[in-house]
C-alpha positions as CSV (number, residue, x, y, z in Angstrom):
1,M,-1.1,0.2,-13.6
2,R,1.3,-1.1,-11.1
3,F,3.0,2.2,-10.5
4,I,-0.3,3.5,-8.7
5,G,0.7,0.9,-5.9
6,E,4.3,1.8,-6.1
7,R,3.4,5.5,-5.8
8,L,1.0,4.8,-2.9
9,R,3.6,3.0,-0.9
10,Q,6.1,5.7,-1.6
11,I,4.0,8.5,-0.2
12,R,2.8,6.4,2.7
13,I,6.3,5.4,4.0
14,S,7.6,8.8,3.2
15,S,5.2,10.9,5.4
16,D,6.4,12.3,8.5
17,S,4.3,10.0,10.6
18,K,5.2,6.7,8.7
19,L,1.6,5.6,8.4
20,S,0.7,1.9,8.6
21,Q,-1.3,0.3,5.7
22,D,-4.1,-0.3,8.2
23,Q,-4.3,3.3,9.0
24,V,-4.7,4.2,5.4
25,A,-6.9,1.5,4.5
26,K,-9.4,2.4,7.3
27,Y,-9.5,6.0,6.2
28,V,-10.4,5.2,2.4
29,G,-12.6,2.3,3.4
30,I,-10.9,-0.7,2.2
31,S,-9.5,-3.7,3.9
32,P,-5.8,-3.9,4.7
33,G,-5.4,-6.8,2.6
34,Y,-6.5,-5.0,-0.4
35,M,-4.2,-2.1,0.7
36,S,-1.3,-4.5,0.7
37,E,-2.4,-5.9,-2.6
38,L,-2.3,-2.3,-4.2
39,E,0.8,-1.7,-2.9
40,S,2.5,-4.9,-4.0
41,G,1.0,-4.8,-7.4
42,K,-1.1,-7.9,-7.0
43,K,-4.1,-5.8,-7.6
44,D,-3.8,-2.9,-10.1
45,N,-7.4,-1.8,-10.7
46,P,-8.3,0.9,-7.8
47,T,-11.2,2.8,-9.0
48,P,-11.0,6.5,-9.8
49,E,-13.0,7.2,-6.6
50,L,-10.5,5.2,-4.4
51,V,-7.7,7.0,-5.9
52,E,-9.4,10.4,-5.1
53,K,-9.7,9.1,-1.4
54,F,-6.1,8.3,-1.4
55,A,-5.3,11.9,-2.8
56,E,-7.4,13.3,-0.2
57,Y,-6.0,11.5,2.7
58,F,-2.4,12.5,1.7
59,H,-3.6,16.0,0.7
60,I,-2.3,15.6,-2.9
61,H,-3.7,15.9,-6.3
62,P,-5.0,12.4,-7.7
63,T,-2.6,12.8,-10.7
64,Y,0.3,12.0,-8.5
65,F,-0.7,8.5,-8.7
66,Y,-1.0,8.4,-12.5
67,L,2.4,10.2,-13.3
68,D,4.2,7.9,-15.9
69,Y,7.3,6.5,-15.2
70,A,8.3,6.5,-19.0
71,Y,10.5,9.6,-18.3
72,T,12.8,10.3,-15.6
73,M,13.1,13.7,-14.1
74,K,16.6,14.0,-15.6
75,Q,15.1,13.5,-18.9
76,I,12.3,16.0,-18.5
77,I,15.0,18.5,-17.0
78,E,17.1,18.0,-20.1
79,G,14.3,18.9,-22.3
80,M,13.9,22.2,-20.7
81,P,16.9,24.2,-21.5
82,G,17.6,27.4,-19.4
83,L,16.2,26.1,-16.0
84,P,18.4,27.5,-13.2
85,E,20.6,25.1,-11.6
86,E,18.9,25.5,-8.2
87,L,15.6,24.4,-9.9
88,K,17.3,21.5,-11.6
89,E,18.6,20.2,-8.2
90,F,15.3,20.9,-6.7
91,L,13.4,18.8,-9.2
92,Q,15.6,15.9,-9.0
93,D,14.7,15.3,-5.4
94,E,11.7,12.8,-5.2
95,D,10.3,14.8,-2.1
96,S,10.2,18.0,-4.2
97,I,7.9,16.4,-6.8
98,K,5.4,15.7,-4.0
99,W,5.8,19.4,-2.9
100,L,4.9,20.4,-6.5
101,V,2.1,18.3,-6.6
102,L,0.8,19.9,-3.4
103,T,1.2,23.3,-4.5
104,E,-0.8,22.5,-7.6
105,K,-3.5,21.3,-5.6
106,A,-3.5,24.3,-3.3
107,K,-3.7,26.5,-6.6
108,S,-6.6,24.5,-7.8
109,D,-8.4,24.9,-4.5
110,G,-8.0,28.7,-4.6
111,V,-5.4,29.4,-2.2
112,P,-4.0,33.0,-3.3
113,L,-0.6,33.1,-4.8
114,E,0.5,35.4,-2.2
115,V,0.0,32.8,0.4
116,L,1.9,30.5,-1.6
117,D,4.7,32.9,-1.8
118,K,4.8,33.5,1.7
119,L,5.0,29.6,2.4
120,V,8.0,29.6,0.0
121,D,9.7,32.5,1.7
122,A,9.2,30.8,5.1
123,A,10.4,27.6,3.8
124,R,13.5,29.2,2.2
125,E,14.0,31.1,5.6
126,I,14.0,27.8,7.5
127,Q,16.4,26.1,5.0
128,N,18.8,29.0,5.1
129,S,18.8,29.0,9.1
130,K,19.7,25.1,9.0
131,A,22.5,25.7,6.5
132,R,24.2,28.3,8.7
133,P,26.7,27.1,11.3
């Protein structure tokens, strides 16, 4: 399950604060060496409990680490006719997938749909203001 390590590294370095392996390792209770081995694929057997700790640290759903690389997002989108073009573009952006997983976690944690709608509206407002000259 090498992809767990790949996904772990991907989310660690894509976070706003560019977290170090040491910072993440300390939080989840493993050695920096083991963290490095996970990310490099030398070790590919983290326990489900450890994966849960990583998910908690990054505020994402644990399934993020298990998503199968067998399908590319393009293949998934092609299999879903009728998606609006804007949504297709959104789904092809790697960061967007992270946001979708976060949204799913928020819903499963009981965040009301109205709150999520307000967050989406605020994000659109920010995006639109950046696009204006």
